[in-house]
C-alpha positions as CSV (number, residue, x, y, z in Angstrom):
1,M,-16.0,-18.9,1.4
2,S,-16.9,-16.5,-1.4
3,E,-15.2,-16.6,-4.8
4,A,-13.6,-13.2,-4.0
5,D,-12.0,-14.6,-0.9
6,T,-10.6,-17.6,-2.7
7,R,-8.8,-15.3,-5.1
8,K,-6.8,-13.8,-2.2
9,P,-3.5,-15.4,-1.2
10,I,-3.3,-17.4,2.0
11,V,-0.7,-16.3,4.5
12,V,1.1,-19.3,6.0
13,L,3.2,-18.8,9.1
14,V,5.6,-21.7,9.4
15,R,6.6,-22.5,12.9
16,P,6.0,-19.0,14.3
17,Q,7.6,-18.5,17.7
18,L,5.7,-15.7,19.5
19,G,2.0,-15.0,19.8
20,E,2.7,-11.3,19.6
21,N,4.2,-11.8,16.1
22,I,1.2,-13.8,15.0
23,G,-1.1,-11.0,16.1
24,K,1.0,-8.3,14.4
25,A,1.0,-10.4,11.2
26,A,-2.8,-10.7,11.4
27,R,-3.1,-6.9,11.8
28,A,-0.8,-6.4,8.7
29,M,-3.0,-8.8,6.7
30,L,-6.3,-7.2,7.5
31,N,-5.0,-3.7,6.8
32,F,-4.8,-4.7,3.2
33,G,-7.7,-7.1,2.9
34,L,-6.2,-10.5,3.6
35,T,-8.1,-12.7,6.0
36,E,-6.9,-16.3,5.7
37,M,-4.0,-17.3,8.0
38,R,-2.7,-20.8,8.4
39,L,-0.2,-21.8,11.1
40,V,2.3,-24.6,10.9
41,E,3.4,-26.0,14.2
42,P,3.3,-22.7,16.2
43,R,5.9,-23.1,19.0
44,D,3.6,-22.0,21.8
45,G,0.5,-23.7,20.6
46,W,-2.8,-22.2,19.4
47,P,-4.8,-20.3,20.4
48,N,-2.2,-18.0,22.0
49,P,-3.4,-15.4,24.5
50,S,-0.6,-13.0,23.4
51,A,-1.9,-12.8,19.8
52,G,-5.1,-11.0,20.4
53,P,-3.8,-7.7,22.0
54,A,-1.0,-7.5,19.3
55,A,-3.6,-7.9,16.5
56,S,-5.2,-4.6,17.5
57,G,-8.7,-5.6,16.4
58,A,-7.8,-8.0,13.6
59,D,-9.7,-10.7,15.6
60,T,-11.5,-12.1,12.5
61,V,-8.1,-13.3,11.1
62,L,-7.1,-15.0,14.4
63,E,-10.5,-16.6,14.9
64,R,-10.3,-18.1,11.4
65,A,-6.7,-19.2,11.6
66,R,-6.2,-23.0,11.1
67,V,-3.3,-25.1,12.4
68,Y,-1.4,-27.7,10.4
69,A,1.1,-30.3,11.3
70,S,3.3,-29.6,8.3
71,T,3.9,-27.1,5.6
72,A,3.0,-29.6,3.0
73,E,-0.4,-30.1,4.6
74,A,-0.9,-26.3,4.9
75,V,-0.5,-25.7,1.2
76,A,-2.0,-29.0,-0.1
77,D,-4.9,-27.2,-1.7
78,C,-2.8,-24.5,-3.3
79,A,-1.7,-24.4,-6.9
80,H,0.7,-21.5,-6.5
81,V,3.0,-21.3,-3.5
82,Y,5.6,-18.6,-2.9
83,A,8.4,-18.8,-0.2
84,T,9.6,-15.6,1.3
85,T,13.4,-15.7,1.9
86,V,16.5,-13.7,1.1
87,R,18.5,-16.9,0.7
88,K,18.0,-19.5,-2.0
89,R,19.4,-22.2,0.3
90,G,20.6,-24.2,-2.7
91,V,17.2,-24.5,-4.3
92,T,17.0,-23.4,-7.9
93,K,13.7,-21.6,-8.4
94,P,12.4,-18.4,-10.1
95,V,12.9,-15.3,-7.9
96,V,10.2,-12.7,-7.9
97,T,9.3,-9.5,-6.0
98,P,6.1,-9.0,-4.0
99,E,4.8,-6.9,-6.9
100,E,5.5,-9.6,-9.5
101,A,4.1,-12.3,-7.2
102,S,0.9,-10.4,-6.6
103,R,0.4,-9.8,-10.3
104,E,0.8,-13.5,-11.0
105,M,-1.6,-14.5,-8.2
106,A,-4.2,-12.0,-9.3
107,G,-4.3,-13.7,-12.7
108,A,-3.9,-17.3,-11.7
109,Q,-6.4,-20.1,-11.5
110,G,-6.5,-21.9,-8.2
111,R,-5.5,-20.9,-4.7
112,S,-2.3,-19.1,-3.8
113,A,-0.2,-19.1,-0.6
114,I,2.8,-17.2,0.7
115,L,5.1,-18.9,3.2
116,F,6.7,-17.0,6.0
117,G,9.3,-18.7,8.1
118,P,10.2,-18.5,11.8
119,E,11.4,-15.2,13.2
120,R,14.9,-16.4,14.0
121,S,15.9,-18.7,11.2
122,G,13.4,-18.3,8.3
123,L,12.1,-21.1,6.1
124,E,14.0,-24.4,6.0
125,T,15.1,-25.9,2.6
126,E,12.3,-28.4,2.8
127,D,9.7,-25.6,3.1
128,V,11.2,-23.6,0.2
129,A,11.2,-26.8,-1.9
130,L,7.3,-26.8,-1.8
131,A,7.1,-23.4,-3.5
132,R,7.0,-22.6,-7.2
133,A,9.0,-19.5,-6.7
134,I,11.1,-17.5,-4.1
135,L,9.6,-14.2,-3.1
136,T,12.1,-11.6,-2.0
137,V,12.8,-7.8,-2.0
138,P,15.9,-5.8,-2.8
139,I,17.3,-5.1,0.7
140,N,20.5,-3.8,2.3
141,P,23.0,-6.7,2.0
142,E,24.6,-5.7,5.3
143,F,21.3,-5.9,7.1
144,G,18.7,-8.1,5.5
145,S,16.5,-8.8,8.6
146,L,12.8,-8.1,8.4
147,N,10.5,-9.0,11.2
148,L,7.5,-11.2,10.5
149,A,4.9,-8.4,10.4
150,Q,7.1,-6.3,8.1
151,A,7.5,-9.2,5.7
152,V,3.7,-9.8,5.7
153,I,2.8,-6.2,5.2
154,L,5.1,-5.9,2.2
155,C,3.3,-8.7,0.4
156,A,-0.1,-7.7,1.6
157,Y,0.3,-4.2,0.3
158,E,1.3,-5.3,-3.1
159,W,-1.7,-7.6,-3.3
160,S,-4.0,-4.8,-2.2
161,K,-3.2,-3.0,-5.5
162,H,-5.3,-5.6,-7.2
163,E,-8.2,-5.1,-4.9
164,A,-10.8,-2.3,-4.8
165,L,-9.7,-0.9,-1.4
166,V,-10.8,2.6,-0.5
167,Q,-8.0,5.2,-0.4
168,P,-8.5,6.8,3.1
169,T,-8.0,10.3,1.9
170,Q,-9.7,10.0,-1.5
171,E,-13.1,11.3,-0.2
172,E,-11.4,14.4,1.2
173,L,-10.1,15.5,-2.2
174,L,-12.2,18.0,-4.1
175,P,-12.2,18.1,-7.9
176,P,-10.5,21.0,-9.7
177,A,-12.5,24.2,-9.9
178,P,-14.5,24.9,-13.1
179,Q,-12.6,26.8,-15.8
180,E,-14.9,29.8,-15.2
181,D,-13.7,30.1,-11.6
182,L,-10.1,29.8,-12.6
183,D,-10.5,32.4,-15.3
184,G,-12.0,34.8,-12.7
185,L,-9.0,34.3,-10.5
186,I,-6.6,35.0,-13.3
187,A,-8.5,38.1,-14.5
188,H,-8.6,39.4,-10.9
189,L,-4.8,39.0,-10.6
190,E,-4.1,40.5,-14.0
191,A,-6.3,43.5,-13.2
192,M,-4.2,44.1,-10.1
193,L,-0.9,43.7,-11.9
194,E,-1.7,45.8,-14.9
195,P,-1.4,49.2,-13.2
196,K,1.8,48.1,-11.6
197,G,3.5,47.7,-15.0
198,Y,3.9,43.9,-14.6
199,F,3.0,43.3,-18.3
200,R,5.6,45.7,-19.7
201,P,7.1,45.9,-22.2
202,E,4.1,45.5,-24.5
203,S,6.0,43.2,-26.8
204,R,6.2,40.6,-24.0
205,A,2.8,41.1,-22.5
206,E,1.1,38.2,-24.3
207,A,3.9,35.7,-23.4
208,T,3.9,37.0,-19.8
209,R,0.1,36.4,-19.5
210,R,0.4,32.9,-20.9
211,T,3.2,32.1,-18.4
212,L,1.1,33.5,-15.5
213,R,-1.9,31.4,-16.6
214,G,0.3,28.3,-16.8
215,V,1.5,28.8,-13.2
216,L,-2.0,29.3,-11.9
217,T,-3.5,26.4,-13.8
218,K,-0.9,23.8,-12.9
219,P,-1.9,23.2,-9.3
220,G,-5.5,22.2,-10.2
221,W,-7.1,24.4,-7.4
222,N,-10.5,23.3,-6.2
223,H,-13.3,25.8,-5.8
224,L,-12.6,26.5,-2.2
225,E,-9.0,27.2,-2.9
226,V,-9.9,29.5,-5.7
227,R,-12.4,31.3,-3.5
228,T,-9.7,31.7,-0.8
229,L,-7.2,33.2,-3.3
230,R,-9.8,35.6,-4.6
231,G,-10.4,36.7,-1.0
232,V,-6.6,37.3,-0.6
233,L,-6.5,39.4,-3.7
234,S,-9.6,41.4,-2.6
235,S,-8.0,42.0,0.8
236,L,-4.8,43.3,-0.9
237,Q,-6.8,45.6,-3.1
238,R,-8.5,47.3,-0.1
239,E,-7.0,50.5,1.3
240,P,-5.6,49.9,4.8
241,K,-7.7,51.3,7.7
242,F,-5.9,53.2,10.4
């Protein structure tokens, strides 16, 4: 395992009940770059044929998943353990959000793990006692139930902010057009507005031009958008053909 991989937190599913939920958790992990899953006493054994289809292609996570007889064994090599729960269960520990936990893990020495409890009951007090902190999120007090994959994805997403993951739409964004192109658009529009009396009275003309420039500069048009707007203005300038 590479050094980059050992920096990433381990997702530990404690006594998971359904193979489908394990698969969905694996999918949530891989979406945000986490690959190491550990299972503690999965109810229906392991491997589980229901996990694969639910993982929707996150097979590498399932193939590498390791099974442990106890939570203590699963986190024995981890220096930083976080227990996800909305209840403290009588255990006095620091309480952190996924954002805070991911920031701590990113700067920590040694391996980190996040514990997720069974779907129905959550982590037991003995499991929480192994953790250095309780990891939880602000949630509706009248309905604080998250399914396993939802809980995993909240934590995985916050961790991903510390990784160099590619923003899916980033490559589609074009940089703002050069100032020369923008100046051409503004001059074009001003030339059309001038004969219409838009910049009158003369005493307000300079302020009106500055305001117009500010409005057109704010969006950060790219060169294709500027070209399109120039085309619109040119079309409006032409006499209609009947």
